[in-house]
C-alpha positions as a Python dict, from the first residue, in 0.01 Angstrom:
ca = {
    (1, 'M'): (0, 0, 0),
    (2, 'S'): (-198, 310, 101),
    (3, 'D'): (-567, 366, 47),
    (4, 'Y'): (-660, 683, -146),
    (5, 'Y'): (-957, 792, -356),
    (6, 'I'): (-1021, 1080, -595),
    (7, 'G'): (-1345, 1269, -629),
    (8, 'V'): (-1403, 1488, -935),
    (9, 'D'): (-1677, 1751, -941),
    (10, 'V'): (-1756, 1949, -1257),
    (11, 'G'): (-1975, 2245, -1178),
    (12, 'T'): (-2110, 2518, -1402),
    (13, 'G'): (-1794, 2727, -1402),
    (14, 'S'): (-1508, 2502, -1294),
    (15, 'A'): (-1371, 2151, -1253),
    (16, 'R'): (-1251, 2040, -911),
    (17, 'A'): (-1072, 1732, -781),
    (18, 'G'): (-979, 1614, -433),
    (19, 'V'): (-765, 1332, -297),
    (20, 'F'): (-916, 1159, 6),
    (21, 'T'): (-817, 889, 253),
    (22, 'S'): (-1054, 596, 305),
    (23, 'D'): (-1192, 765, 619),
    (24, 'G'): (-1279, 1085, 432),
    (25, 'K'): (-985, 1314, 509),
    (26, 'M'): (-897, 1540, 216),
    (27, 'L'): (-523, 1557, 151),
    (28, 'A'): (-527, 1800, -141),
    (29, 'S'): (-757, 1962, -396),
    (30, 'A'): (-735, 2163, -716),
    (31, 'V'): (-967, 2386, -919),
    (32, 'K'): (-963, 2501, -1282),
    (33, 'N'): (-1216, 2725, -1455),
    (34, 'I'): (-1395, 2594, -1763),
    (35, 'Q'): (-1496, 2798, -2065),
    (36, 'M'): (-1852, 2907, -2127),
    (37, 'W'): (-2019, 3079, -2420),
    (38, 'K'): (-2322, 3288, -2330),
    (39, 'N'): (-2372, 3518, -2627),
    (40, 'D'): (-2749, 3518, -2575),
    (41, 'P'): (-2943, 3506, -2246),
    (42, 'T'): (-3115, 3188, -2369),
    (43, 'F'): (-2819, 2995, -2514),
    (44, 'V'): (-2539, 2868, -2288),
    (45, 'E'): (-2272, 2638, -2432),
    (46, 'Q'): (-1946, 2469, -2334),
    (47, 'S'): (-1681, 2238, -2480),
    (48, 'S'): (-1641, 1876, -2371),
    (49, 'N'): (-1274, 1890, -2476),
    (50, 'D'): (-1216, 2190, -2252),
    (51, 'I'): (-1401, 2023, -1964),
    (52, 'W'): (-1203, 1699, -1996),
    (53, 'N'): (-871, 1884, -2021),
    (54, 'S'): (-963, 2077, -1706),
    (55, 'V'): (-1051, 1752, -1528),
    (56, 'C'): (-715, 1603, -1623),
    (57, 'Y'): (-536, 1913, -1494),
    (58, 'V'): (-705, 1913, -1152),
    (59, 'V'): (-658, 1539, -1101),
    (60, 'N'): (-287, 1562, -1184),
    (61, 'K'): (-239, 1864, -959),
    (62, 'S'): (-430, 1726, -664),
    (63, 'V'): (-234, 1399, -676),
    (64, 'A'): (95, 1590, -700),
    (65, 'D'): (2, 1823, -414),
    (66, 'A'): (-106, 1528, -199),
    (67, 'G'): (238, 1373, -252),
    (68, 'I'): (103, 1025, -317),
    (69, 'D'): (192, 761, -571),
    (70, 'K'): (-60, 709, -850),
    (71, 'C'): (-54, 334, -784),
    (72, 'D'): (-192, 398, -436),
    (73, 'V'): (-515, 545, -575),
    (74, 'N'): (-783, 278, -539),
    (75, 'G'): (-1062, 453, -725),
    (76, 'I'): (-1200, 767, -886),
    (77, 'G'): (-1556, 896, -911),
    (78, 'F'): (-1719, 1172, -1113),
    (79, 'D'): (-2014, 1402, -1064),
    (80, 'A'): (-2117, 1693, -1282),
    (81, 'T'): (-2393, 1924, -1394),
    (82, 'C'): (-2667, 1780, -1612),
    (83, 'S'): (-2546, 1937, -1935),
    (84, 'L'): (-2600, 1769, -2275),
    (85, 'V'): (-2292, 1648, -2467),
    (86, 'A'): (-2292, 1554, -2838),
    (87, 'L'): (-2026, 1325, -2991),
    (88, 'D'): (-1993, 1169, -3337),
    (89, 'E'): (-1902, 806, -3415),
    (90, 'D'): (-1532, 890, -3375),
    (91, 'N'): (-1597, 1044, -3031),
    (92, 'K'): (-1533, 1392, -3167),
    (93, 'P'): (-1749, 1691, -3072),
    (94, 'V'): (-2058, 1777, -3276),
    (95, 'T'): (-2167, 2138, -3258),
    (96, 'V'): (-2486, 2227, -3072),
    (97, 'S'): (-2431, 2595, -3147),
    (98, 'L'): (-2597, 2805, -3416),
    (99, 'S'): (-2250, 2956, -3461),
    (100, 'G'): (-2135, 2625, -3610),
    (101, 'D'): (-1832, 2616, -3377),
    (102, 'I'): (-1742, 2246, -3343),
    (103, 'E'): (-1592, 2296, -2997),
    (104, 'R'): (-1927, 2415, -2864),
    (105, 'N'): (-2079, 2070, -2829),
    (106, 'V'): (-2232, 2103, -2482),
    (107, 'I'): (-2572, 2256, -2404),
    (108, 'V'): (-2530, 2371, -2044),
    (109, 'W'): (-2799, 2271, -1795),
    (110, 'M'): (-2917, 2634, -1752),
    (111, 'D'): (-2971, 2681, -2128),
    (112, 'H'): (-3337, 2767, -2200),
    (113, 'R'): (-3351, 2745, -2580),
    (114, 'A'): (-3607, 2464, -2561),
    (115, 'V'): (-3896, 2646, -2390),
    (116, 'E'): (-4134, 2585, -2684),
    (117, 'E'): (-4042, 2216, -2693),
    (118, 'T'): (-4093, 2194, -2317),
    (119, 'E'): (-4443, 2339, -2343),
    (120, 'F'): (-4527, 2090, -2618),
    (121, 'I'): (-4400, 1792, -2415),
    (122, 'N'): (-4596, 1904, -2111),
    (123, 'S'): (-4912, 1939, -2319),
    (124, 'T'): (-4901, 1563, -2390),
    (125, 'N'): (-4960, 1482, -2021),
    (126, 'H'): (-4767, 1160, -2073),
    (127, 'N'): (-4746, 923, -1778),
    (128, 'V'): (-4367, 965, -1738),
    (129, 'L'): (-4419, 1330, -1644),
    (130, 'K'): (-4550, 1231, -1303),
    (131, 'Y'): (-4191, 1150, -1210),
    (132, 'V'): (-4083, 1510, -1277),
    (133, 'G'): (-4354, 1677, -1071),
    (134, 'G'): (-4611, 1671, -1352),
    (135, 'K'): (-4418, 1904, -1582),
    (136, 'I'): (-4079, 1873, -1743),
    (137, 'S'): (-3827, 2159, -1733),
    (138, 'P'): (-3637, 2315, -2028),
    (139, 'E'): (-3324, 2235, -1827),
    (140, 'M'): (-3386, 1862, -1872),
    (141, 'E'): (-3259, 1666, -2170),
    (142, 'T'): (-3554, 1556, -2385),
    (143, 'P'): (-3669, 1915, -2464),
    (144, 'K'): (-3311, 1997, -2566),
    (145, 'L'): (-3294, 1687, -2784),
    (146, 'L'): (-3620, 1782, -2953),
    (147, 'W'): (-3489, 2135, -3013),
    (148, 'L'): (-3176, 1996, -3180),
    (149, 'K'): (-3377, 1764, -3401),
    (150, 'K'): (-3602, 2050, -3515),
    (151, 'N'): (-3346, 2329, -3547),
    (152, 'M'): (-3013, 2157, -3620),
    (153, 'P'): (-3095, 1845, -3826),
    (154, 'E'): (-2733, 1799, -3939),
    (155, 'T'): (-2621, 1783, -3576),
    (156, 'W'): (-2903, 1541, -3499),
    (157, 'L'): (-2799, 1304, -3777),
    (158, 'K'): (-2426, 1335, -3718),
    (159, 'T'): (-2439, 1272, -3343),
    (160, 'D'): (-2366, 910, -3255),
    (161, 'R'): (-2410, 954, -2879),
    (162, 'F'): (-2576, 1211, -2656),
    (163, 'F'): (-2450, 1210, -2297),
    (164, 'D'): (-2541, 1368, -1971),
    (165, 'L'): (-2214, 1533, -1865),
    (166, 'P'): (-2148, 1298, -1567),
    (167, 'D'): (-2185, 999, -1800),
    (168, 'F'): (-1959, 1161, -2059),
    (169, 'L'): (-1683, 1185, -1799),
    (170, 'V'): (-1712, 812, -1722),
    (171, 'Y'): (-1714, 731, -2095),
    (172, 'Q'): (-1409, 947, -2151),
    (173, 'A'): (-1230, 785, -1860),
    (174, 'T'): (-1308, 422, -1944),
    (175, 'G'): (-1428, 399, -2304),
    (176, 'K'): (-1735, 213, -2171),
    (177, 'D'): (-2080, 354, -2252),
    (178, 'I'): (-2252, 280, -1921),
    (179, 'R'): (-2503, 539, -1804),
    (180, 'S'): (-2600, 638, -1452),
    (181, 'L'): (-2941, 553, -1310),
    (182, 'C'): (-2921, 886, -1126),
    (183, 'S'): (-2891, 1115, -1429),
    (184, 'T'): (-3101, 914, -1676),
    (185, 'V'): (-3398, 899, -1439),
    (186, 'C'): (-3376, 1256, -1315),
    (187, 'K'): (-3305, 1432, -1646),
    (188, 'W'): (-3396, 1192, -1929),
    (189, 'T'): (-3728, 1027, -1818),
    (190, 'Y'): (-3568, 681, -1784),
    (191, 'M'): (-3802, 443, -1599),
    (192, 'G'): (-3551, 309, -1351),
    (193, 'H'): (-3812, 140, -1132),
    (194, 'E'): (-3958, -76, -1410),
    (195, 'E'): (-3844, -411, -1546),
    (196, 'S'): (-3518, -397, -1738),
    (197, 'Q'): (-3519, -421, -2117),
    (198, 'S'): (-3212, -643, -2098),
    (199, 'S'): (-2989, -824, -1853),
    (200, 'D'): (-2731, -546, -1886),
    (201, 'G'): (-2899, -292, -1663),
    (202, 'A'): (-3192, -172, -1455),
    (203, 'G'): (-3511, -8, -1586),
    (204, 'R'): (-3620, 88, -1935),
    (205, 'W'): (-3689, 376, -2169),
    (206, 'S'): (-4054, 455, -2244),
    (207, 'D'): (-4116, 380, -2613),
    (208, 'S'): (-4453, 554, -2604),
    (209, 'Y'): (-4305, 873, -2455),
    (210, 'F'): (-4043, 914, -2725),
    (211, 'K'): (-4296, 832, -2996),
    (212, 'T'): (-4544, 1083, -2856),
    (213, 'I'): (-4294, 1371, -2852),
    (214, 'G'): (-4142, 1289, -3193),
    (215, 'L'): (-3812, 1135, -3083),
    (216, 'D'): (-3900, 773, -3160),
    (217, 'D'): (-3587, 737, -3378),
    (218, 'L'): (-3388, 732, -3054),
    (219, 'A'): (-3525, 381, -2998),
    (220, 'D'): (-3305, 249, -3282),
    (221, 'N'): (-3040, -5, -3176),
    (222, 'N'): (-3186, -33, -2826),
    (223, 'Y'): (-3151, 340, -2758),
    (224, 'S'): (-2777, 330, -2820),
    (225, 'K'): (-2776, 703, -2894),
    (226, 'I'): (-2879, 789, -2537),
    (227, 'G'): (-2781, 476, -2345),
    (228, 'S'): (-2849, 104, -2374),
    (229, 'V'): (-2689, 7, -2042),
    (230, 'V'): (-2789, 191, -1724),
    (231, 'K'): (-2644, 105, -1382),
    (232, 'P'): (-2690, 224, -1021),
    (233, 'I'): (-2451, 484, -882),
    (234, 'G'): (-2128, 367, -729),
    (235, 'E'): (-2099, 41, -922),
    (236, 'S'): (-1756, -14, -1070),
    (237, 'I'): (-1705, 13, -1447),
    (238, 'P'): (-1550, -310, -1584),
    (239, 'G'): (-1183, -257, -1666),
    (240, 'G'): (-1154, 77, -1488),
    (241, 'L'): (-948, 358, -1638),
    (242, 'S'): (-837, 305, -1996),
    (243, 'E'): (-465, 335, -2070),
    (244, 'K'): (-519, 653, -2273),
    (245, 'S'): (-720, 828, -2002),
    (246, 'A'): (-498, 702, -1722),
    (247, 'E'): (-199, 864, -1889),
    (248, 'K'): (-380, 1198, -1919),
    (249, 'L'): (-510, 1184, -1563),
    (250, 'G'): (-174, 1081, -1422),
    (251, 'L'): (-317, 763, -1271),
    (252, 'A'): (-263, 391, -1320),
    (253, 'A'): (-452, 211, -1595),
    (254, 'G'): (-724, -10, -1451),
    (255, 'T'): (-791, 217, -1151),
    (256, 'A'): (-1151, 161, -1044),
    (257, 'V'): (-1410, 407, -1180),
    (258, 'G'): (-1755, 437, -1027),
    (259, 'I'): (-2087, 502, -1202),
    (260, 'S'): (-2136, 880, -1203),
    (261, 'M'): (-2380, 1113, -1027),
    (262, 'I'): (-2546, 1450, -1072),
    (263, 'D'): (-2341, 1705, -877),
    (264, 'A'): (-2617, 1826, -643),
    (265, 'H'): (-2724, 1468, -574),
    (266, 'A'): (-2370, 1375, -469),
    (267, 'G'): (-2385, 1661, -220),
    (268, 'G'): (-2729, 1553, -105),
    (269, 'I'): (-2612, 1200, -26),
    (270, 'G'): (-2312, 1337, 161),
    (271, 'M'): (-2530, 1558, 381),
    (272, 'I'): (-2827, 1328, 434),
    (273, 'G'): (-2599, 1031, 497),
    (274, 'A'): (-2380, 1211, 751),
    (275, 'Q'): (-2366, 1051, 1094),
    (276, 'L'): (-2436, 1302, 1373),
    (277, 'D'): (-2373, 1276, 1747),
    (278, 'D'): (-2247, 919, 1708),
    (279, 'K'): (-2605, 801, 1661),
    (280, 'P'): (-2679, 505, 1429),
    (281, 'L'): (-2796, 623, 1088),
    (282, 'T'): (-3131, 456, 1013),
    (283, 'N'): (-3377, 483, 725),
    (284, 'S'): (-3616, 656, 962),
    (285, 'E'): (-3356, 916, 1057),
    (286, 'M'): (-3259, 984, 695),
    (287, 'S'): (-3623, 1031, 594),
    (288, 'K'): (-3650, 1322, 839),
    (289, 'R'): (-3358, 1515, 690),
    (290, 'L'): (-3354, 1793, 430),
    (291, 'A'): (-3033, 1894, 253),
    (292, 'L'): (-2986, 2237, 96),
    (293, 'I'): (-2725, 2217, -180),
    (294, 'G'): (-2602, 2556, -302),
    (295, 'G'): (-2414, 2648, -617),
    (296, 'T'): (-2511, 2827, -936),
    (297, 'S'): (-2857, 2694, -847),
    (298, 'S'): (-2996, 2568, -515),
    (299, 'C'): (-3160, 2234, -450),
    (300, 'H'): (-3359, 2113, -152),
    (301, 'M'): (-3316, 1737, -131),
    (302, 'A'): (-3473, 1457, 71),
    (303, 'V'): (-3496, 1078, 52),
    (304, 'S'): (-3776, 831, 104),
    (305, 'T'): (-3799, 452, 105),
    (306, 'N'): (-4136, 478, -74),
    (307, 'P'): (-4236, 665, -392),
    (308, 'N'): (-4384, 1014, -339),
    (309, 'F'): (-4552, 1215, -614),
    (310, 'V'): (-4570, 1587, -542),
    (311, 'P'): (-4655, 1861, -799),
    (312, 'G'): (-4340, 2055, -883),
    (313, 'V'): (-4110, 1800, -722),
    (314, 'W'): (-3903, 1564, -931),
    (315, 'A'): (-3807, 1218, -811),
    (316, 'G'): (-3493, 1028, -900),
    (317, 'L'): (-3420, 661, -845),
    (318, 'L'): (-3078, 618, -688),
    (319, 'H'): (-3067, 243, -632),
    (320, 'E'): (-3187, -73, -797),
    (321, 'P'): (-3564, -140, -787),
    (322, 'K'): (-3515, -410, -522),
    (323, 'N'): (-3391, -141, -283),
    (324, 'V'): (-3577, 172, -388),
    (325, 'T'): (-3481, 515, -263),
    (326, 'N'): (-3645, 818, -421),
    (327, 'E'): (-3455, 1144, -421),
    (328, 'L'): (-3675, 1450, -432),
    (329, 'N'): (-3542, 1777, -569),
    (330, 'L'): (-3771, 2068, -489),
    (331, 'I'): (-3767, 2302, -790),
}
């Protein structure tokens, strides 16, 4: 049996997949554009159905082009932009668009409709803001959630789950609602370094933060609407690919699926963790590196074994509290 892995990257304008050997050699890749609605400079929307269909296309094509058997794929991992996805209790899209179009159920990361809500949140000076450089951005998720609650109450009530796009992809692939410590800390104000609220994951949500900004109803049912179980990146989802998703992806049911990542952070780990000149890669060496990740936006990324609080720099916990690594994104 051969040893192959699939990486899926969903950027702002396209979905991409690659088939890799265990030593990192890429055998094949595929790209498919995804649809975007940008009828106003402030509002940018996408469709989770369109994104998932594009993911299925590129995975199928990359596997076919690589000429491998689906049963030889040992695992698949997803990264994506930090866009906000809304689904109802039947896992169908809920519109986030003033147009009312049901398919437009994704607020893209670059959407800036929530500037007023962002200014209000920052005016609270809540303690969690120190982890986002002292001020939250309208590109993060809680300002967008507050905007939806204020401006689209029907959407707010109808939505059963809000996802960060990387976590949506894992949910779609496995049927398991397990969120990533990477995206929830970096974009949702999850306190990944603090004691867990349950034995099912690491960290906790800040009750006082959500109460202060007027989103305390998210605390219902142990925050099930935004994630009750949060796990470190790379952990395997129990059960792997569901039969339904495996059929669409052209892979075997049960194929291992890893906890997702933010797209730029996946690139940051790849660069900072690269071994150069056959020298051993140590914590000291990694702490001296700076990765520049380019795409629709650019991120300067570094890692540290100790927490660092810098104005304008947001920090994201990548590993469990017992082995803390802070990722700093200079914005």
